[in-house]
N, C-alpha and C positions, 0 to 999 in steps of 0.2 A: 433483552429476548431472553423468551419463558422455555422453560425446557419441558416434552411428554415425558413423562417417565412410565407413562403406561408404554407407550411407544419405544422408546429406545432401550436396548436391550444392553448395552453397555459393554466391554470384556468379561467373555467368558472366566469363570473360576481357574483352569487349567491353563487361562494364557496369563494370568496374574502373576509373575516372575520379578522376582528379585535377586543382586549379586551385594556382597558385603560392601563394595565403591560405591556403589548405586546409595545403596541403605546411609552409608556415613558420608554422604557428601557433603557439599560448598556448604559453611554457614552463612548465614544475612549477616550485613554490616552492621552493626548498631549504632554507629556515625552516620554514614551513608543510604541508607534504606529508610524508607517513610515509617514511620512510628506504628502506624495500622499494620505493616508485613507483620512487624510482632506482634502484635495485638491478635491476628490471624494467625501464626502459626503457634500460640499460646495456646488460644481457644482449641483448635484443631486436634492438637495435642489431648487434652482436656475428651474431647469427642470420643478420641478413638481410645483412651484410657478405661471412659464410660461401656465403650459396646466391648473392652477386653473383660470389666468386672462382670456386666450385665451377660455376656456369654459364660463365664464359667458358672457363675450362680445357677445360670440354667440348665449348666450341664451336669451339677450337683442335685436337681431334684428333677431331673427328666431323662433319662437311661436312651429313651429311642430315639433321643435327638444330639448325644455325645460325637457320636461323629459325624455332623452335619454340621454342630458347632466347634469343634475340633477342627476343620479345615479353614472356614470360615475365621475362625479368630487368631490363627496363624496367620494370614495374610492379614488382618488389623494390628498383629502384633508389627511385622517388618513396616506397615504403614506408619503405623505411631513412632519407630523408632527414625523412619527417614524424617520424619515431621519435628519431633523432639530434637536431632542433630543438627536442626537448619537453625537452632541456637549457640550463635559465637561463644567461643570461651574465654573471649575478654570482658564478658558480661556479669558483674560481679551478682551475685544474691539478692543485695539490695535492690540492683535497677534492675534485674527480672523481677524483682517482686511489685517495685514500681508499675512494670508493664502488668504484670497480672491482676493489679487495683485498675490498671489504665482499658484490661481487660471487660472487669465487672462493670466500669462505669459507663460504657461507652456501647457495650454488645445488650448491656440490660437496658438502657434508657432508649434505644432502636427497638428492643422486642417487647418492651411498654408501649410504647406508639404502636404496633401493627395489632397487639392483643385486641381482641374481637371479644373477649368478653371481661368487661368492667370491673369486677371481683378480682380474676388474674391479675389485672391491669395495674390495681390498686397494690398486689402482692408484689409485685416487680416492681413497682414504684419507694415501696416501702424498704425493700432489701437494698436499690439504688442507696437510698438516705444514707444504710450504715456504710455501703463499700463505699461511699465518696468521702464519711470522714475519716477509711481506713487508708484513704489513699494521704491524707492530710498528714496523718499521725504517723505513717512511712515516712514521707518527705521529710518530716521533722528529724526522725531517725537518722536517715543519709546524711544531712546534713552536721547531726551530731558526730556521727560515727568513720562518714568517707569523708566530709567537709565539701561533698558533691551537690547543685543543683540538680531534683527532681525534674525541670522542665526539659534536660538533656535529652534524658528518656521520653517522658512526654511531647516536646515538638510544636509546645501551645496548642496541644489540640483539646486537653482535659485539663481546667481550674485546679487548684489548688487551694483549697479551701476547706474548712471544718463542716461538716455535713449534722447528722443525729449524734452526737458523742458518745465513742465507742462505751465511753464508763456505764453508761444507761443501756447500751444494748442487750443486757445480760437476761435471760428470761428463762422461767421455770419453765420446762418441756412442752407443757400442756400449751401453752403460749405461742409455741413452735408451731403447731398443725395447725392446716388449713384446709378449708374445703375443696374435695378435687374435683375437676371437671367430669364430667357424665360422660362417657364414652361413644354412647351412641349416638349426642350429640355435636359435643363440640367439633370446630372446626379444624381440620388437620392442621391449621399452623398453631393453635388453641394447641394441641399436641408436641406438634416439633419445639415451639417456644420451650415448653414447659420442659423437655428433655434436652434442649440445647444451654440452658443456664442452672439445671442440675447439674450436668456436666462439667462447666465451667467451675462450681463451686466447688463438686467434689475433688478439680483437681488440686484446688486452691488450696483447700484445706489439707490434703496430703503434702502437696510442698511446703506450708507452713510448718505442720508437723515433723518434714523430714530436714530443714534446714535452721529451724528455728535455733536446736543444741549445740550448733557449729559456731557461734556469735560468742564470744568471751566479755561483750558487755552484758552488766547484767539485767541495765534498761531492756536490748535489746532482745536478751533470753525472753523473758516475761511477755515484752510487748509482742513477739511470737505466739506465745503461748497464749494471752489473751485474746490476739485475733483469730487464731487457731478454732479456737473454743467457740467463736459466734462465726465462723467458716461451717462449723457441723451445725451450728443451730439454723443458717442457712441451706446448707444441703437437707435437713430435717424438713425445713418447710418447703422446699420445692420439689421432693420426691412425692411428698405429702398430697399436691396437688396433681398427682398421675392418678388415674382412676386404678386404684388396686384391684377393679375385676376384670378388667383384662385379661385375656387368660397370656402365656408364657410366648406363643407365637404370635399373636397380635401383635405384645410388645416387642418380640422381633423383629415382624414388617416395620414397626412404628423407627425403631432406632436403627434400620437399614438407611429407611426412607431419610431421617434424618440426617445421616451421614451423607448423601447426595445433597439435598439442598444446604449442607452448612460448606461443602467442598464449590459448589455451585454458585452460593455466593461469594466463598474468597476470589474464586475465579473472575467474576462479574466486578472487585473492584480490584483487585490486585495492581501494584505499578511495575513490580520487577517481573520482567519477561520471563527470567529462569523458574521463578518460582510459582509464576501463572500457570507454567508448563506443570508443575506438579500438582495444584489446586486441577485441574483439567484431568490430568492421569486417572488422581485419584477418584474423581466425580464420575468416571468412566467406569471405573473397579468398581465401585460404591451400586451403581446400577446394576451390574453383574450381580454381585452380592444379593442386592435385592430380590431380580426377580428369581434366583436363587431361592432363597427365603419364600417369597410370594409363591414359588411353586409346593414348595415344603408344606407351606400354610391350606394352601387350597386342598394338598392331596389329603395331608393329616385332617383339616379340621373340616372340611368339605363345604367353606364359605369361598368368597370370589375376593381376588384382591381389591377390588373396585369398591368395596364395601367399607376397606379404610385410607386407599389412596385418592389423593385428587389428581385429576389429569394432568394439570399443570400445576407447577411449582407455586406456592405464594410469592409474592416480592421480597427481592433477596435481602439478607441482614444489612442495613446500613452502615458501612462501615467508613464512617465523618464525624468529626464533631458534633455533639447534641447539646452542647453546652446551654442554647437556649433553654430547650425541654429539661435539662437538669436545674439551671438556676427557678426555674418554675417550679418543680418540683420541692426544690431545699423550702419552698413555703408549708410542706408537711414535715418541717422538721419537728414537731411536738407530739407528732400521732404516736400511738402506743397500739400493740398487740393484746387484744385481750382474748384468750380462748382465740377459735381463728378467723375473729373481728377487728378490722385493721383502723383508725380513726382519733378523733379528738379526744380516746378515751382515759381512764384511769389506771393505770396498772395494778394488777390484781396483789392480793398481799403474800402470796406465794413468791412471785416476780420479784417483789419487792424484799423479801428477804433472803431470798437463793442472790441477788446483786448485793446487798449489804453486806452478807459473810463472804463472796469473791472478794470486794475491795477491802475488805476490814485491815488490810496491812497497808491499804497505797494502792492503785489505780495506776497501772503501767503506763498505759496512753493519755492521762490525765498527766505524769511525769513525764514525759518524755517531748512533751510539746510546748511545757511549762514557758510562756514566754516569748515562745515562736510563731513567728508570722512568715508566710513566704516572701521569698522577695527575689528577685534575678540575680544570681552568682554568691548565690549562700549567706547563712549570718554572717561568716569570717571575712568575705569579700564587704560585707556594708559596712564592719568595724572598722576596716581600714580607710 
């Protein structure tokens, strides 16, 4: 079922209300809920976090938009809190980490297949290769530190196999910058794809930077530091594909449209009726926010919202196992990034020197997985 975002006005901002009991509601069950419910919760927390970050940056550089940004940002703050508080207290940091990597793999794979721009589709496949390997390294760490099988979180939707080795993913900053889409020519789905994956990767970076120091295991501490650095590279990559010449209001309209798109996608696939109602409610809230910002855009810039928005949304993000596409993408493991280009290329001297220096005392991702090969029930169970 499609959604006409130009026709549907959603809930007016003054009707978008919350209570503390509403905000801090019941979490999902890490054992009973489908794994993709966790995937959606993690991604939507990232989408809301990106909106909050964006609106703070907008307010710091646009005095005339501060009041409107403050109103919308407060609603987004409460939406993000409600979504984030759906995570259960009995889910360990490493279990949540495995969920983060499942988001990166399955959502990026879906986006890569929906992306009409061949160059940008290649960028997503390249990032997917690296996220896939991160899953493997964290699965080894979970086995080492907690004696748990990562598949209890993944529920067999996502493979646990090495991808492009994490140890060789470190690049000179120039080799993480990509060509941006052209705002006047790019399809709406291209713009939404870029915002979605950038938001997810930014949240992942922030999470790893927050939880990494909480581990006492020295390999765990180094692994989170290593992968957090690569997540910063991924944020650099994905934010660079967004046309920097978009105006602040143009970007704001696209952020709101992307929130509508993501909540609608979640609602289309959600199997938990209670959480499905949350996605539907927030989709309606975001429609109200979208048209509030579109009215502002038209009043301030004198441009029509139809210049930016499609009448109907693209096909929803596909919340289902992307195993076949991921396995096909794994054939591109030897690919490298040289400047903005990706392919069977040789690393630049700058990237080789940068990588050699970082790994000069050893590679945490290689240490944690030395001799590791995933099997059901963890290595400890296998040894018995």
